Structures are given as C-alpha cells and as structure tokens.
C-alpha positions in Angstrom: 23.9 22.5 104.4 26.8 20.9 103.4 27.7 18.8 99.8 27.0 15.5 101.9 23.5 17.0 103.5 22.6 18.2 100.2 23.3 14.7 98.1 21.7 12.7 101.4 18.8 15.0 100.8 18.4 14.0 97.5 19.0 10.5 97.4 16.8 9.5 100.3 13.6 11.0 99.4 10.5 10.4 101.5 8.7 7.1 99.9 5.3 8.7 98.0 2.0 9.0 100.1 0.7 5.8 97.9 3.6 3.9 98.9 3.3 4.7 102.7 -0.3 3.6 102.7 0.2 0.5 101.0 3.5 -0.6 103.0 1.2 0.1 106.8 -1.6 -1.9 105.0 0.9 -4.5 104.8 2.1 -4.2 108.3 -1.3 -3.9 110.0 -2.3 -7.4 108.1 0.7 -9.2 108.8 0.1 -8.3 112.5 -3.7 -9.3 112.3 -2.5 -12.5 110.2 0.4 -13.2 113.1 -2.3 -12.3 115.8 -5.0 -14.5 115.0 -2.4 -17.4 114.2 -1.2 -17.2 117.7 -4.9 -17.2 119.3 -6.1 -19.7 117.1 -2.9 -22.0 118.2 -1.8 -21.2 121.6 -5.4 -19.6 122.7 -6.0 -15.8 123.3 -5.2 -15.6 126.6 -2.0 -16.9 127.0 -0.5 -14.7 123.7 0.8 -11.4 124.6 1.6 -8.1 122.6 5.2 -8.8 122.8 4.6 -12.5 120.7 2.3 -10.7 118.4 4.8 -8.0 117.4 7.7 -10.8 117.3 6.3 -12.6 114.8 6.3 -9.6 112.4 9.3 -8.2 113.8 8.5 -4.9 115.0 8.3 -3.5 118.4 5.2 -3.5 120.6 5.6 0.6 120.1 4.6 -0.4 116.5 1.8 -2.8 117.4 0.3 0.2 119.2 0.4 2.1 116.5 -2.2 0.3 114.4 -4.2 -1.2 117.5 -5.2 -0.1 121.0 -5.1 -4.0 122.2 -5.2 -7.3 121.7 -8.9 -7.0 122.1 -9.2 -5.0 118.8 -7.1 -6.9 116.8 -8.7 -10.3 117.6 -11.6 -8.6 116.0 -10.2 -7.1 113.4 -11.5 -9.6 110.5 -14.9 -9.2 111.9 -14.8 -5.4 112.1 -13.8 -5.6 108.2 -17.2 -7.7 107.7 -19.2 -5.9 109.4 -18.2 -2.7 107.6 -19.1 -4.3 104.4 -22.4 -5.5 105.6 -23.4 -2.1 106.9 -22.5 -0.5 104.0 -24.5 -2.7 102.0 -27.7 -2.4 103.8 -27.1 1.7 103.3 -27.1 0.8 99.5 -30.2 -1.8 99.4 -33.3 -0.1 97.5 -35.5 2.4 99.2 -38.4 0.3 98.2 -37.5 -2.8 100.0 -39.1 -4.2 103.0 -36.7 -4.2 106.0 -36.4 -8.0 106.4 -35.6 -7.9 102.5 -33.4 -5.3 102.5 -31.3 -7.3 105.6 -31.6 -10.4 103.8 -30.2 -9.2 100.5 -27.4 -7.0 102.0 -26.4 -10.4 104.1 -26.2 -12.5 101.3 -25.7 -9.9 98.6 -22.4 -8.5 99.8 -20.7 -12.0 100.9 -18.7 -11.7 97.8 -17.1 -7.9 99.1 -16.8 -9.3 102.7 -15.2 -12.5 101.7 -12.8 -10.0 99.7 -12.1 -7.8 102.8 -11.5 -10.7 105.3 -9.3 -12.3 102.3 -6.9 -8.9 102.5 -6.2 -9.3 106.3 -6.5 -13.2 106.5 -7.4 -16.7 104.8 -11.2 -17.1 105.5 -10.0 -20.3 107.0 -8.3 -19.0 109.7 -11.0 -16.1 109.9 -13.2 -19.2 110.8 -10.8 -20.5 112.9 -10.8 -17.2 115.1 -14.7 -17.0 115.3 -14.7 -20.5 117.1 -11.8 -19.4 119.0 -14.3 -16.3 120.0 -17.2 -18.6 121.1 -15.4 -20.8 123.4 -13.3 -17.9 125.3 -15.3 -16.6 127.9 -13.2 -12.6 127.9 -13.7 -12.9 124.1 -17.3 -13.9 123.6 -18.5 -11.3 126.2 -17.0 -8.5 124.0 -18.8 -10.4 121.0 -22.0 -9.8 122.5 -21.6 -6.0 123.7 -20.2 -5.9 119.8 -22.9 -7.4 118.4 -26.0 -5.4 120.2 -23.5 -2.3 119.0 -24.1 -3.1 115.6 -28.0 -4.1 115.7 -28.2 -0.3 117.5 -26.9 1.1 114.2 -28.6 -1.1 111.9 -31.9 -0.9 113.6 -31.6 2.9 113.5 -30.9 2.4 109.4 -33.7 0.5 109.4 -35.8 3.7 111.0 -34.0 6.1 108.7 -34.7 4.1 105.6 -38.9 3.8 107.0 -39.2 6.9 108.2 -40.0 6.0 111.3 -38.8 7.8 115.2 -37.0 4.4 116.5 -37.7 5.3 120.1 -41.7 5.3 119.4 -41.9 2.4 116.8 -40.5 -0.9 118.0 -40.5 -2.5 114.7 -37.1 -1.3 113.6 -35.2 -3.0 116.9 -37.8 -6.1 116.5 -37.1 -6.6 113.1 -33.2 -6.5 113.5 -32.9 -8.6 116.7 -35.4 -11.0 115.0 -32.3 -11.1 112.0 -29.5 -11.5 114.6 -31.1 -14.2 116.0 -31.0 -15.9 112.9 -27.6 -15.2 112.1 -26.6 -16.9 115.7 -28.3 -20.0 115.0 -27.0 -20.4 111.5 -23.2 -19.3 113.3 -24.0 -21.8 115.7 -24.6 -24.4 113.4 -21.6 -23.8 111.4 -19.5 -23.9 114.1 -21.0 -27.3 115.6 -20.8 -28.9 111.8 -17.7 -30.5 110.0 -17.8 -28.2 107.3 -16.0 -24.9 107.7 -16.4 -23.2 104.3 -17.6 -19.9 104.1 -19.9 -21.0 101.2 -21.0 -23.7 103.7 -22.1 -20.6 106.3 -23.8 -18.7 103.7 -25.9 -21.5 102.3 -26.7 -21.8 106.7 -27.7 -18.4 106.8 -29.8 -17.9 103.5 -31.3 -21.0 104.3 -32.5 -20.2 107.9 -33.6 -16.3 106.9 -35.7 -18.4 104.3 -37.8 -19.7 107.0 -38.5 -16.5 109.1 -41.5 -15.5 107.1 -43.4 -18.8 107.2 -42.3 -19.5 111.2 -43.6 -16.3 112.2 -46.6 -15.7 110.0 -48.3 -19.0 108.9 -49.6 -22.4 110.9 -46.7 -24.9 111.9 -47.2 -27.9 109.2 -46.1 -31.3 111.9 
C-alpha cells in the first residue's frame, strides 16, 4: 500500500452503521414525499419513476433499491399505519373481547400511527394521497387487495387470542369484516367531507364503532 493510499484510507473511513441507516431513512422518506406530492398534483398514472427520482436528485437505480415499483411507494404511508395498528392489536389485553380489542387498537394507537406517518410525510399529504387512492381505479384495486390481506391477518390474530381454529369457526373473520366495514364507512364520509384533519377521521371512526353493538343487537329506534 502506498503512502497516498494509506492516507486516503485513514481520511475517508466508512460512516458508522447508525449514520448509514439514518441516511437511508432520509432518502426513503424523501422518495415517499416526492412521489406522493407528484401523485396528488399530477396524477398517479402520469407520474414516472424517473420524475420521482429526479425530484430527490437520485438515480432510478437508487429508487429501485428502496421500492419495487410505483405501487409500493404509493402505499408507503398506508403500510406504516397498518403495521402500527397490527402491533397495537397484538399488544391488547388478553381478556378483551374481539371487537373491543380492535376498537382499542385503532383508537389507542392513533398517536403512534400519526407519528409513523409523519416520519414519512405530513398528515395532510397522507390524507390527500388517500383520496387519490380512492379515485384511481388501478390504486383502488390494489387497496382492496391489500385490505383483504390485512383483514385476514387481523382475523388470524383474533383467532389466536381466542384460542380458535379460524377454518372451523367463522367468528374471527366475521368480526374483522364488520370492523373493516365500519372503517370504510368512516373513511368514505371523511373523504366526502370538508374537514380533512386526522382528528376528524379518528372521531368519525370512534363514532361509528360505538354504533356497532346497538346496531347489531338492539331494536332500532325510529
């Protein structure tokens, strides 16, 4: 090794692992923010991977190190929220009834879900992207598929908590389907309303979840 090589080796050491991870996280977050800004401004179908990469001043190759395709980056903030919700359900007290556990998980983890989203994008951008997903046929199809997959994971967790065989007992899938229906109703009303804050969506979700028991078990008042 020459003197110059030795000097070069001592003056340009590789960055510490923690620093590398933070840099990777910053790059990933920047790609998500840029992608969602472009999707919400000019449309999902009209946005290219090259445009997303260019907005962050990285190569297309760098984009594909973080995301397999446009679809994956489009759902990045949704994925973060879902991971926190599922973790919250797994952590609910064992004695809770299934619907109470689902309700407690979604409402109790709302703050952590919001923080996970904000590590990637602003809540306002997350909500705007939600509307893009709802109004873009190709994304809506993916959203429905992902929702079905998530509901199956939730049903299997409920079955595990209750000590049930999910293939022999229909109740875990039924309660999750009911819960998912409430979430979709609240989300639809939120997207059609004038108030687009995260707090509004949480309040709509809580309001509709509170009606599930009386709606199913009690005689309706006229």
